[in-house]
VEXTORDO-564874 format. One record per residue (C-alpha): x, y, z. Coordinates in Angstrom, 3 decimals, padded with zeros to 6 digits. Layout:
BEGIN
node px: X py: Y pz: Z .
...
END
This chain:
BEGIN
node px: 117.613 py: 088.765 pz: 074.821 .
node px: 113.942 py: 088.083 pz: 074.297 .
node px: 113.484 py: 086.903 pz: 077.873 .
node px: 114.372 py: 090.374 pz: 079.128 .
node px: 111.707 py: 092.180 pz: 077.116 .
node px: 109.219 py: 091.979 pz: 080.033 .
node px: 111.862 py: 093.611 pz: 082.279 .
node px: 112.384 py: 096.378 pz: 079.712 .
node px: 108.640 py: 096.985 pz: 079.512 .
node px: 108.347 py: 097.150 pz: 083.306 .
node px: 111.362 py: 099.451 pz: 083.641 .
node px: 110.115 py: 101.812 pz: 080.939 .
node px: 106.742 py: 102.258 pz: 082.650 .
node px: 108.220 py: 102.642 pz: 086.121 .
node px: 110.888 py: 105.083 pz: 084.942 .
node px: 108.287 py: 107.189 pz: 083.217 .
node px: 105.966 py: 107.469 pz: 086.192 .
node px: 108.733 py: 108.042 pz: 088.740 .
node px: 110.561 py: 110.761 pz: 086.807 .
node px: 107.242 py: 112.626 pz: 086.658 .
node px: 107.454 py: 113.078 pz: 090.423 .
node px: 110.530 py: 115.320 pz: 090.008 .
node px: 110.653 py: 116.392 pz: 086.370 .
node px: 108.217 py: 119.231 pz: 086.967 .
node px: 110.296 py: 120.872 pz: 089.674 .
node px: 112.670 py: 122.784 pz: 087.405 .
node px: 109.827 py: 123.683 pz: 085.018 .
node px: 107.681 py: 125.367 pz: 087.699 .
node px: 108.794 py: 128.996 pz: 086.955 .
node px: 108.042 py: 128.591 pz: 083.244 .
node px: 104.696 py: 126.957 pz: 084.012 .
node px: 103.806 py: 129.831 pz: 086.346 .
node px: 104.718 py: 132.461 pz: 083.715 .
node px: 103.012 py: 130.685 pz: 080.841 .
node px: 099.721 py: 129.817 pz: 082.638 .
node px: 099.623 py: 132.860 pz: 084.933 .
node px: 099.420 py: 130.879 pz: 088.160 .
node px: 100.926 py: 131.516 pz: 091.605 .
node px: 102.355 py: 129.336 pz: 094.328 .
node px: 099.067 py: 127.626 pz: 095.133 .
node px: 098.591 py: 126.512 pz: 091.567 .
node px: 102.149 py: 125.199 pz: 091.428 .
node px: 101.617 py: 123.288 pz: 094.653 .
node px: 098.644 py: 121.523 pz: 093.090 .
node px: 100.661 py: 120.668 pz: 089.951 .
node px: 102.779 py: 118.530 pz: 092.238 .
node px: 100.172 py: 117.433 pz: 094.723 .
node px: 097.523 py: 116.479 pz: 092.160 .
node px: 099.880 py: 113.736 pz: 090.967 .
node px: 101.119 py: 112.664 pz: 094.417 .
node px: 097.640 py: 112.534 pz: 095.937 .
node px: 096.233 py: 110.397 pz: 093.129 .
node px: 099.119 py: 107.968 pz: 093.533 .
node px: 098.689 py: 107.873 pz: 097.296 .
node px: 094.931 py: 107.550 pz: 097.316 .
node px: 094.496 py: 104.875 pz: 094.662 .
node px: 097.567 py: 102.640 pz: 094.958 .
node px: 096.071 py: 100.118 pz: 097.368 .
node px: 092.663 py: 099.991 pz: 095.718 .
node px: 094.193 py: 099.461 pz: 092.270 .
node px: 096.217 py: 096.595 pz: 093.703 .
node px: 092.911 py: 094.970 pz: 094.695 .
node px: 091.491 py: 095.625 pz: 091.198 .
node px: 094.569 py: 094.077 pz: 089.662 .
node px: 094.024 py: 090.979 pz: 091.764 .
node px: 090.436 py: 090.744 pz: 090.506 .
node px: 090.879 py: 091.587 pz: 086.834 .
node px: 094.548 py: 090.693 pz: 086.247 .
node px: 097.821 py: 092.541 pz: 086.621 .
node px: 098.551 py: 092.723 pz: 082.851 .
node px: 095.310 py: 094.482 pz: 081.779 .
node px: 095.539 py: 096.798 pz: 084.761 .
node px: 099.114 py: 097.747 pz: 083.812 .
node px: 098.200 py: 098.280 pz: 080.173 .
node px: 095.228 py: 100.465 pz: 081.096 .
node px: 097.493 py: 102.431 pz: 083.461 .
node px: 100.019 py: 103.014 pz: 080.662 .
node px: 097.342 py: 104.154 pz: 078.237 .
node px: 095.796 py: 106.515 pz: 080.777 .
node px: 099.192 py: 107.886 pz: 081.735 .
node px: 099.989 py: 108.610 pz: 078.097 .
node px: 096.640 py: 110.328 pz: 077.454 .
node px: 097.002 py: 112.380 pz: 080.604 .
node px: 100.535 py: 113.382 pz: 079.636 .
node px: 099.163 py: 114.684 pz: 076.344 .
node px: 096.540 py: 116.621 pz: 078.341 .
node px: 099.289 py: 118.122 pz: 080.545 .
node px: 101.292 py: 119.159 pz: 077.520 .
node px: 098.401 py: 120.983 pz: 075.799 .
node px: 096.902 py: 122.472 pz: 078.990 .
node px: 095.913 py: 126.088 pz: 078.538 .
node px: 095.234 py: 126.829 pz: 082.205 .
node px: 096.460 py: 125.763 pz: 085.606 .
node px: 093.186 py: 124.050 pz: 086.369 .
node px: 093.418 py: 121.833 pz: 083.273 .
node px: 097.032 py: 121.002 pz: 084.054 .
node px: 096.209 py: 120.003 pz: 087.619 .
node px: 093.317 py: 117.787 pz: 086.438 .
node px: 095.597 py: 116.144 pz: 083.905 .
node px: 098.235 py: 115.630 pz: 086.510 .
node px: 095.696 py: 113.886 pz: 088.718 .
node px: 094.805 py: 111.629 pz: 085.782 .
node px: 098.500 py: 110.902 pz: 085.368 .
node px: 098.566 py: 109.882 pz: 089.009 .
node px: 095.683 py: 107.436 pz: 088.484 .
node px: 097.508 py: 105.823 pz: 085.605 .
node px: 100.725 py: 105.831 pz: 087.599 .
node px: 099.039 py: 104.147 pz: 090.556 .
node px: 097.759 py: 101.334 pz: 088.266 .
node px: 101.325 py: 100.819 pz: 086.953 .
node px: 103.022 py: 101.045 pz: 090.351 .
node px: 100.592 py: 098.558 pz: 091.871 .
node px: 101.259 py: 095.900 pz: 089.237 .
node px: 104.848 py: 096.214 pz: 087.971 .
node px: 106.603 py: 093.944 pz: 090.454 .
node px: 103.699 py: 091.519 pz: 090.385 .
node px: 104.263 py: 091.102 pz: 086.640 .
node px: 107.986 py: 090.642 pz: 087.102 .
node px: 107.360 py: 088.164 pz: 089.911 .
node px: 105.063 py: 086.112 pz: 087.693 .
node px: 107.419 py: 086.287 pz: 084.661 .
node px: 110.754 py: 085.349 pz: 086.211 .
node px: 111.954 py: 082.655 pz: 088.574 .
node px: 115.125 py: 081.839 pz: 090.484 .
node px: 118.220 py: 083.846 pz: 089.644 .
node px: 116.471 py: 085.675 pz: 086.800 .
node px: 113.876 py: 087.009 pz: 089.263 .
node px: 116.627 py: 088.464 pz: 091.417 .
node px: 118.303 py: 090.079 pz: 088.435 .
node px: 114.980 py: 091.528 pz: 087.311 .
node px: 114.129 py: 092.992 pz: 090.708 .
node px: 117.629 py: 094.440 pz: 091.067 .
node px: 117.503 py: 096.046 pz: 087.629 .
node px: 114.061 py: 097.479 pz: 088.332 .
node px: 115.280 py: 098.853 pz: 091.650 .
node px: 118.308 py: 100.523 pz: 090.012 .
node px: 116.158 py: 102.175 pz: 087.345 .
node px: 113.673 py: 103.358 pz: 089.953 .
node px: 116.440 py: 104.763 pz: 092.133 .
node px: 117.937 py: 106.693 pz: 089.223 .
node px: 114.625 py: 108.201 pz: 088.150 .
node px: 114.654 py: 111.089 pz: 090.631 .
node px: 118.072 py: 112.330 pz: 089.553 .
node px: 117.332 py: 111.911 pz: 085.862 .
node px: 114.049 py: 113.742 pz: 086.280 .
node px: 115.466 py: 117.068 pz: 087.342 .
node px: 118.139 py: 117.035 pz: 084.626 .
node px: 115.794 py: 115.859 pz: 081.871 .
node px: 113.245 py: 118.492 pz: 082.976 .
node px: 115.911 py: 121.165 pz: 082.686 .
node px: 117.075 py: 120.013 pz: 079.246 .
node px: 113.578 py: 119.853 pz: 077.778 .
node px: 112.448 py: 123.123 pz: 079.320 .
node px: 115.624 py: 124.898 pz: 078.155 .
node px: 115.736 py: 123.555 pz: 074.612 .
node px: 112.000 py: 123.261 pz: 073.850 .
node px: 109.438 py: 124.249 pz: 076.511 .
node px: 107.938 py: 122.986 pz: 079.751 .
node px: 105.269 py: 121.217 pz: 077.745 .
node px: 107.831 py: 118.737 pz: 076.434 .
node px: 108.427 py: 117.307 pz: 079.929 .
node px: 105.033 py: 115.708 pz: 079.373 .
node px: 105.145 py: 115.133 pz: 075.605 .
node px: 108.291 py: 113.044 pz: 076.037 .
node px: 106.162 py: 110.448 pz: 077.827 .
node px: 104.198 py: 109.662 pz: 074.683 .
node px: 106.791 py: 107.686 pz: 072.666 .
node px: 107.998 py: 105.962 pz: 075.845 .
node px: 104.420 py: 104.902 pz: 076.654 .
node px: 103.773 py: 103.597 pz: 073.140 .
node px: 106.871 py: 101.415 pz: 073.249 .
node px: 106.017 py: 100.234 pz: 076.780 .
node px: 102.448 py: 099.336 pz: 075.758 .
node px: 103.600 py: 097.352 pz: 072.687 .
node px: 106.292 py: 095.506 pz: 074.627 .
node px: 103.956 py: 094.784 pz: 077.564 .
node px: 101.241 py: 093.422 pz: 075.312 .
node px: 103.711 py: 091.136 pz: 073.612 .
node px: 105.987 py: 090.104 pz: 076.464 .
node px: 103.776 py: 089.535 pz: 079.528 .
node px: 101.737 py: 086.366 pz: 079.705 .
node px: 098.089 py: 086.179 pz: 080.879 .
node px: 097.625 py: 087.244 pz: 084.467 .
node px: 095.789 py: 085.150 pz: 087.054 .
node px: 092.505 py: 086.647 pz: 088.262 .
node px: 090.710 py: 086.347 pz: 091.572 .
node px: 087.067 py: 086.953 pz: 090.807 .
node px: 086.188 py: 086.678 pz: 094.481 .
node px: 088.521 py: 089.534 pz: 095.446 .
node px: 086.535 py: 092.359 pz: 097.007 .
node px: 087.429 py: 095.986 pz: 096.294 .
node px: 087.163 py: 098.465 pz: 099.166 .
node px: 085.602 py: 101.395 pz: 097.268 .
node px: 084.196 py: 102.921 pz: 100.463 .
node px: 087.635 py: 102.926 pz: 102.066 .
node px: 089.228 py: 104.380 pz: 098.934 .
node px: 086.685 py: 107.169 pz: 098.701 .
node px: 086.966 py: 108.173 pz: 102.372 .
node px: 090.785 py: 108.077 pz: 102.285 .
node px: 090.879 py: 110.141 pz: 099.119 .
node px: 088.513 py: 112.723 pz: 100.626 .
node px: 090.563 py: 112.892 pz: 103.811 .
node px: 093.883 py: 113.364 pz: 102.018 .
node px: 092.560 py: 115.841 pz: 099.413 .
node px: 090.579 py: 117.931 pz: 101.920 .
node px: 093.529 py: 118.165 pz: 104.295 .
node px: 095.870 py: 119.203 pz: 101.492 .
node px: 093.383 py: 121.718 pz: 100.109 .
node px: 092.779 py: 123.183 pz: 103.582 .
node px: 096.473 py: 123.643 pz: 104.238 .
node px: 097.175 py: 125.246 pz: 100.869 .
node px: 094.109 py: 127.529 pz: 101.188 .
node px: 095.181 py: 128.565 pz: 104.673 .
node px: 098.542 py: 129.579 pz: 103.318 .
node px: 096.855 py: 131.710 pz: 100.671 .
node px: 094.005 py: 133.243 pz: 102.693 .
node px: 095.041 py: 132.755 pz: 106.320 .
node px: 094.080 py: 130.228 pz: 108.970 .
node px: 090.917 py: 132.127 pz: 109.795 .
node px: 089.553 py: 131.521 pz: 106.268 .
node px: 086.227 py: 129.729 pz: 106.359 .
node px: 086.984 py: 127.625 pz: 103.309 .
node px: 090.214 py: 126.387 pz: 104.880 .
node px: 088.484 py: 125.563 pz: 108.151 .
node px: 085.662 py: 123.649 pz: 106.406 .
node px: 088.166 py: 121.659 pz: 104.384 .
node px: 090.283 py: 120.704 pz: 107.405 .
node px: 087.245 py: 119.731 pz: 109.477 .
node px: 085.896 py: 117.762 pz: 106.537 .
node px: 089.252 py: 116.039 pz: 106.114 .
node px: 089.261 py: 115.056 pz: 109.797 .
node px: 085.721 py: 113.639 pz: 109.553 .
node px: 086.657 py: 111.737 pz: 106.420 .
node px: 089.644 py: 110.249 pz: 108.223 .
node px: 087.449 py: 109.096 pz: 111.101 .
node px: 085.065 py: 107.622 pz: 108.558 .
node px: 087.923 py: 105.805 pz: 106.877 .
node px: 088.996 py: 104.278 pz: 110.196 .
node px: 085.448 py: 103.136 pz: 110.938 .
node px: 085.052 py: 101.650 pz: 107.468 .
node px: 088.371 py: 099.799 pz: 107.639 .
node px: 087.609 py: 098.431 pz: 111.101 .
node px: 084.324 py: 096.909 pz: 109.870 .
node px: 085.178 py: 095.899 pz: 106.344 .
node px: 085.547 py: 092.238 pz: 105.438 .
node px: 088.231 py: 093.168 pz: 102.896 .
node px: 089.752 py: 096.432 pz: 104.074 .
node px: 092.106 py: 098.495 pz: 101.909 .
node px: 094.380 py: 098.870 pz: 104.924 .
node px: 093.841 py: 096.240 pz: 107.657 .
node px: 094.060 py: 098.283 pz: 110.876 .
node px: 095.613 py: 095.419 pz: 112.914 .
node px: 098.805 py: 096.007 pz: 110.898 .
node px: 099.162 py: 099.317 pz: 112.713 .
node px: 099.315 py: 097.618 pz: 116.088 .
node px: 102.832 py: 096.533 pz: 115.372 .
node px: 105.357 py: 099.182 pz: 116.372 .
node px: 107.729 py: 098.110 pz: 113.583 .
node px: 105.253 py: 098.565 pz: 110.754 .
node px: 103.905 py: 101.832 pz: 112.152 .
node px: 107.473 py: 103.090 pz: 112.400 .
node px: 108.055 py: 102.148 pz: 108.765 .
node px: 104.978 py: 104.138 pz: 107.617 .
node px: 106.089 py: 107.158 pz: 109.608 .
node px: 109.615 py: 106.837 pz: 108.153 .
node px: 108.288 py: 106.612 pz: 104.587 .
node px: 106.137 py: 109.720 pz: 104.992 .
node px: 108.797 py: 111.556 pz: 106.909 .
node px: 111.476 py: 110.892 pz: 104.285 .
node px: 109.375 py: 112.387 pz: 101.518 .
node px: 108.352 py: 115.333 pz: 103.643 .
node px: 111.839 py: 116.227 pz: 104.954 .
node px: 113.940 py: 115.372 pz: 101.928 .
node px: 111.896 py: 116.412 pz: 098.879 .
node px: 109.004 py: 118.761 pz: 099.792 .
node px: 111.166 py: 121.891 pz: 099.720 .
node px: 112.491 py: 121.176 pz: 096.198 .
node px: 109.789 py: 123.242 pz: 094.413 .
node px: 110.647 py: 126.314 pz: 096.532 .
node px: 114.381 py: 125.818 pz: 095.994 .
node px: 113.783 py: 125.536 pz: 092.253 .
node px: 111.931 py: 128.870 pz: 092.286 .
node px: 114.817 py: 130.457 pz: 094.210 .
node px: 117.430 py: 129.125 pz: 091.809 .
node px: 115.637 py: 130.396 pz: 088.729 .
node px: 113.706 py: 133.451 pz: 089.760 .
node px: 116.289 py: 134.957 pz: 092.140 .
node px: 119.617 py: 133.534 pz: 090.954 .
node px: 118.421 py: 133.562 pz: 087.325 .
node px: 119.773 py: 130.103 pz: 086.556 .
node px: 118.463 py: 128.354 pz: 083.470 .
node px: 116.213 py: 125.333 pz: 084.070 .
node px: 119.096 py: 123.033 pz: 083.087 .
node px: 121.538 py: 124.636 pz: 085.503 .
node px: 118.917 py: 124.645 pz: 088.211 .
node px: 118.368 py: 120.891 pz: 087.656 .
node px: 122.085 py: 120.193 pz: 087.741 .
node px: 122.500 py: 122.175 pz: 090.969 .
node px: 119.854 py: 119.936 pz: 092.606 .
node px: 121.574 py: 116.732 pz: 091.466 .
node px: 124.045 py: 116.280 pz: 094.453 .
node px: 121.214 py: 114.916 pz: 096.590 .
node px: 120.252 py: 112.165 pz: 094.157 .
node px: 123.870 py: 111.277 pz: 093.236 .
node px: 124.931 py: 111.091 pz: 096.868 .
node px: 121.933 py: 108.908 pz: 097.778 .
node px: 122.633 py: 106.579 pz: 094.855 .
node px: 126.310 py: 106.216 pz: 095.760 .
node px: 125.725 py: 105.702 pz: 099.481 .
node px: 123.039 py: 103.080 pz: 098.929 .
node px: 125.189 py: 101.265 pz: 096.299 .
node px: 128.471 py: 101.334 pz: 098.214 .
node px: 127.291 py: 100.896 pz: 101.781 .
node px: 123.896 py: 099.179 pz: 101.343 .
node px: 125.279 py: 095.671 pz: 101.820 .
node px: 127.474 py: 096.730 pz: 104.776 .
node px: 124.331 py: 097.989 pz: 106.558 .
node px: 122.461 py: 094.748 pz: 105.915 .
node px: 122.709 py: 093.529 pz: 109.499 .
node px: 122.419 py: 096.916 pz: 111.239 .
node px: 119.298 py: 097.350 pz: 113.336 .
node px: 116.603 py: 099.455 pz: 111.579 .
node px: 116.493 py: 101.960 pz: 114.412 .
node px: 119.961 py: 103.024 pz: 113.254 .
node px: 119.612 py: 102.791 pz: 109.502 .
node px: 116.012 py: 104.081 pz: 109.134 .
node px: 115.668 py: 106.168 pz: 112.304 .
node px: 119.238 py: 107.482 pz: 112.055 .
node px: 118.924 py: 108.074 pz: 108.304 .
node px: 115.719 py: 110.081 pz: 108.750 .
node px: 117.370 py: 112.177 pz: 111.439 .
node px: 120.257 py: 112.860 pz: 109.042 .
node px: 117.746 py: 113.973 pz: 106.418 .
node px: 116.256 py: 116.377 pz: 108.920 .
node px: 119.690 py: 117.763 pz: 109.756 .
node px: 120.454 py: 118.206 pz: 106.083 .
node px: 117.208 py: 120.058 pz: 105.483 .
node px: 117.991 py: 122.341 pz: 108.398 .
node px: 121.440 py: 123.050 pz: 106.824 .
node px: 119.651 py: 124.587 pz: 103.828 .
node px: 118.757 py: 127.554 pz: 106.056 .
node px: 122.274 py: 128.960 pz: 105.451 .
node px: 120.856 py: 130.511 pz: 102.289 .
node px: 120.746 py: 134.320 pz: 102.425 .
node px: 120.258 py: 137.196 pz: 099.961 .
node px: 123.892 py: 136.972 pz: 098.810 .
node px: 124.105 py: 133.176 pz: 098.474 .
node px: 124.903 py: 131.296 pz: 095.294 .
node px: 123.531 py: 127.896 pz: 094.331 .
node px: 126.571 py: 126.339 pz: 096.081 .
node px: 124.973 py: 127.164 pz: 099.440 .
node px: 122.691 py: 124.155 pz: 098.898 .
node px: 125.510 py: 121.628 pz: 098.557 .
node px: 126.191 py: 120.894 pz: 102.270 .
node px: 122.477 py: 120.347 pz: 102.979 .
node px: 121.949 py: 118.272 pz: 099.836 .
node px: 124.929 py: 116.018 pz: 100.623 .
node px: 123.718 py: 115.320 pz: 104.179 .
node px: 120.177 py: 114.662 pz: 102.912 .
node px: 121.604 py: 112.356 pz: 100.264 .
node px: 123.542 py: 110.351 pz: 102.847 .
node px: 120.373 py: 109.993 pz: 104.923 .
node px: 118.298 py: 108.843 pz: 101.972 .
node px: 121.037 py: 106.460 pz: 100.883 .
node px: 121.156 py: 104.898 pz: 104.337 .
node px: 117.439 py: 104.573 pz: 105.036 .
node px: 115.770 py: 103.977 pz: 101.638 .
node px: 117.239 py: 100.544 pz: 100.724 .
node px: 116.048 py: 098.697 pz: 103.894 .
node px: 112.733 py: 100.558 pz: 104.254 .
node px: 110.385 py: 098.211 pz: 102.429 .
node px: 112.177 py: 095.025 pz: 103.589 .
node px: 111.975 py: 096.052 pz: 107.251 .
node px: 108.302 py: 096.995 pz: 106.872 .
node px: 107.492 py: 093.628 pz: 105.269 .
node px: 109.385 py: 091.748 pz: 107.975 .
node px: 107.045 py: 093.344 pz: 110.517 .
node px: 103.860 py: 091.874 pz: 109.063 .
node px: 102.557 py: 088.350 pz: 108.315 .
node px: 103.805 py: 087.063 pz: 104.906 .
node px: 100.301 py: 086.852 pz: 103.423 .
node px: 099.881 py: 090.609 pz: 104.009 .
node px: 103.248 py: 091.672 pz: 102.589 .
node px: 101.740 py: 092.965 pz: 099.333 .
node px: 099.266 py: 095.198 pz: 101.199 .
node px: 102.071 py: 096.380 pz: 103.463 .
node px: 104.301 py: 097.311 pz: 100.519 .
node px: 101.482 py: 099.286 pz: 098.923 .
node px: 100.832 py: 101.090 pz: 102.221 .
node px: 104.520 py: 102.061 pz: 102.495 .
node px: 104.469 py: 103.581 pz: 099.012 .
node px: 101.184 py: 105.304 pz: 099.781 .
node px: 102.818 py: 106.856 pz: 102.856 .
node px: 105.687 py: 108.103 pz: 100.687 .
node px: 103.382 py: 109.896 pz: 098.263 .
node px: 101.166 py: 111.220 pz: 101.039 .
node px: 104.210 py: 112.610 pz: 102.851 .
node px: 105.245 py: 114.472 pz: 099.660 .
node px: 101.764 py: 115.875 pz: 099.058 .
node px: 101.277 py: 117.107 pz: 102.615 .
node px: 104.871 py: 118.323 pz: 102.752 .
node px: 104.463 py: 120.498 pz: 099.662 .
node px: 101.232 py: 121.913 pz: 101.117 .
node px: 102.670 py: 122.574 pz: 104.598 .
node px: 105.973 py: 124.054 pz: 103.480 .
node px: 104.177 py: 126.301 pz: 100.953 .
node px: 101.994 py: 127.616 pz: 103.758 .
node px: 105.004 py: 128.165 pz: 106.046 .
node px: 106.765 py: 129.934 pz: 103.154 .
node px: 103.866 py: 132.322 pz: 102.567 .
node px: 103.371 py: 133.168 pz: 106.227 .
node px: 107.078 py: 133.784 pz: 106.955 .
node px: 107.545 py: 135.999 pz: 103.918 .
node px: 104.368 py: 138.031 pz: 104.314 .
node px: 104.750 py: 141.810 pz: 104.661 .
node px: 108.415 py: 141.918 pz: 103.614 .
node px: 110.221 py: 143.054 pz: 100.509 .
node px: 110.113 py: 140.440 pz: 097.731 .
node px: 113.722 py: 139.322 pz: 098.076 .
node px: 113.921 py: 139.279 pz: 101.882 .
node px: 110.434 py: 137.824 pz: 102.038 .
node px: 111.347 py: 134.990 pz: 099.674 .
node px: 114.581 py: 134.171 pz: 101.586 .
node px: 112.874 py: 134.291 pz: 104.975 .
node px: 110.037 py: 132.141 pz: 103.658 .
node px: 112.470 py: 129.652 pz: 102.096 .
node px: 114.522 py: 129.350 pz: 105.294 .
node px: 111.413 py: 128.925 pz: 107.409 .
node px: 110.226 py: 126.147 pz: 105.071 .
node px: 113.536 py: 124.282 pz: 105.128 .
node px: 113.937 py: 124.552 pz: 108.892 .
node px: 110.386 py: 123.245 pz: 109.255 .
node px: 111.301 py: 120.277 pz: 107.013 .
node px: 114.409 py: 119.755 pz: 109.132 .
node px: 112.491 py: 119.788 pz: 112.437 .
node px: 109.870 py: 117.374 pz: 111.064 .
node px: 112.651 py: 115.046 pz: 109.857 .
node px: 114.456 py: 115.076 pz: 113.198 .
node px: 111.284 py: 114.578 pz: 115.229 .
node px: 110.103 py: 111.800 pz: 112.911 .
node px: 113.518 py: 110.142 pz: 113.044 .
node px: 113.473 py: 110.232 pz: 116.860 .
node px: 109.965 py: 108.728 pz: 116.955 .
node px: 110.943 py: 106.043 pz: 114.452 .
node px: 114.063 py: 105.233 pz: 116.461 .
node px: 111.901 py: 104.816 pz: 119.593 .
node px: 109.287 py: 102.653 pz: 117.934 .
node px: 111.834 py: 100.329 pz: 116.384 .
node px: 113.552 py: 100.040 pz: 119.751 .
node px: 110.272 py: 098.930 pz: 121.295 .
node px: 109.335 py: 096.536 pz: 118.554 .
node px: 110.003 py: 092.861 pz: 119.181 .
node px: 108.840 py: 091.840 pz: 115.696 .
node px: 111.023 py: 094.013 pz: 113.482 .
node px: 114.336 py: 092.440 pz: 112.490 .
node px: 117.356 py: 093.941 pz: 110.634 .
node px: 116.915 py: 094.596 pz: 106.972 .
node px: 116.901 py: 091.014 pz: 105.811 .
node px: 115.735 py: 090.154 pz: 102.268 .
node px: 112.039 py: 090.879 pz: 101.900 .
node px: 109.621 py: 087.940 pz: 101.958 .
node px: 107.899 py: 087.043 pz: 098.727 .
node px: 105.199 py: 089.716 pz: 098.326 .
node px: 101.591 py: 089.290 pz: 097.608 .
node px: 101.918 py: 090.048 pz: 093.897 .
node px: 099.373 py: 092.616 pz: 092.908 .
node px: 100.150 py: 095.131 pz: 095.656 .
node px: 103.912 py: 095.263 pz: 095.726 .
node px: 105.279 py: 098.597 pz: 094.564 .
END
């Protein structure tokens, strides 16, 4: 039993950071009422976390290489716990968003090192068992998050969706300190701080500009300055990465159609499948008057369907070309998101079931092979960086998706009665998610078809430890 303590420590940390992606969704109406914030503030509650994860994941993988995976993981756990406490006691939306961003920093340190620690701890058959168990726990986190968020918000308050992290973090820290051995360090490993800073500025400025445009209009000077600044920061990032001796994201990786397709698929999945969840949560609670728990349960079909499809059919799809599993799965997700537009002023929560089931099938088909296919498209010595980039794309897709769909929602509902405006805005947001999913799926299908390096979803090569997530 003692040999599985490291696995337990890794699963506790990963479960905690991953449920915090979804656990806030059903608590958003209570947060808005308690802190007196509107849609823009709620968008940042989600995006502050997702952006920090996206921006820092690759850099923290490099830091873990230099200073050791174990201390990096322990620092991440401690920061996540402290930030969770800050979220729970936040008295304003600004403080909550700042604490959520700090949570994201801690989460990035944990996500960048978890599988590295498992890889170093286990060998042979035990390593396969450990990775499988970690994957199952990670896959279940999204579904558990919405239900746990509903239970805690219903029985206690929204603040307990953050307080619950504290005892979990304490146990994870104690177990990790005891169970994981010393981590190797590479003192010569360079850290691309300039690349990290420019990427962070680009992602944050773009997200801020989109959210501000939704609130104040596209002619708003602040929105325009942010979007232009984001574009300039992105150009700067590309220049830095092209000249850096140790780039955060080696640009030659993007020359391969297979890897580029995988990044687009990762971002597209998060955008099309999950970015509309905050708006749907508001509809379920503010307009259908469901409790947070019932709202969470009504959103569960997506996660349950994805879990069942990936578990039952994952092995059968092992030898299917990625253009069908990943490109086809993403197209299914887009179709499912478009199905959510059947919601009208007289709809019940059951109107979401067809769309959620189709989205769940798409996620269940495309998610299992996604990382393996991406890693097969790059040289083995860059597999860790590639895995980190794929997870970065996932979080960036979620952050930009929440910003874009919130802006579409505002614009479509403007000037109408509250109920009709909300429904029109919601339908415009879900159809936008659907169109993005279908277009991204078509592009991914085409890129995989052109790639001569991408193979079917074979077992992933051994990753470069500190970056795999």
